[in-house]
N, C-alpha and C positions, 0 to 999 in steps of 0.2 A: 504494500500500500504506500503510495506517495502522498506527500502533503501532511497537513496537521491532522491529528486524530485524538479523540478522547475515548478511552475505553471505560465502560461502566459494567459492573458485574455484581451479582448478588452473592450471598454467603455460599460457600462451597467452592468458589473459584479463587479464594485467597490461598496463594502458595508463593513461596519464595521463587520458584521456577517461573511462574507467570510474571511476577514483579520484575525479575531480572530481564526477561525477554522484552517486556513492554518498555522498561527504562532504556535498554540498549537501542531500541528503535526511536527513542526520543519522544514517545507519546506521553500524553497526560492520562491519568486514570483516577477513577473513584471506584473502590471495591469495598463493598460492605463485608464486614468480618464478624465472626462469632463474638459473643460477650467476653469480657475479661475473665469471668469465672469458668469459662469453658476450657477445653483442651486445644483451642485454636492458637493461631499466631500471636494474638494479643496476650495470652497467658504468660508468655516468656518475656514480655516487655515491661519496663517500669513506667506505667502510665497512671494518671490520677484515677482514683477509684470512684469519684463522684463528679458531677457537673459535666459541662461540655468542654471540649478542648480541641484544638487544631494545632498539631505539631508535626514537624518533619522528623522522621526516624532514619538515622544513618547507621547501617550495620555492615560489617565485613563478613560475608558468608564463607564458611570453610568446611572441608570434609575431615579436618584434622582436629584431634583433641589434645592439644599441647597444654602445658602449664599456663602459658600466656593466654590462650583462648579461655581456659577455665577461670583464670583470675580476672578477666575483663568481660563479663557477660553483657555489659552495656555497649561494648565495641564489636564483639564477635558473636556470631550465631553459628553453632554447629549444625550442619545439615547431615543427618544420618544416611547411610547408604541405602536404607529402606525407603527413603523419600525420593520421589521423582524429582530429579534435578539434573537436567542435561546441559545446563548452562556452564558448569565447571567441568573442565577436562580432568578426569580421574587420574591421569598420568602426569599432569602438570602440577608444579608446586604453586 
């Protein structure tokens, strides 16, 4: 697709794989996600528990579980091999 695009999606489409591909294309997006108390993407982020908020989230996705990754959960997000994530090359560092 050429030109500007805005992707809108409902719950169930939130995945780091989708976010990575959309961002690589330079598209804007609004994707509704599961509640903070669920087992979805938001449960691993440090977000306000009440009220409305609009924030940017910057994470470095990794397939490695190093001490550095574990020590900085606000910077790194581990993507397990069981998750669909074709954006990262498994052979590349």
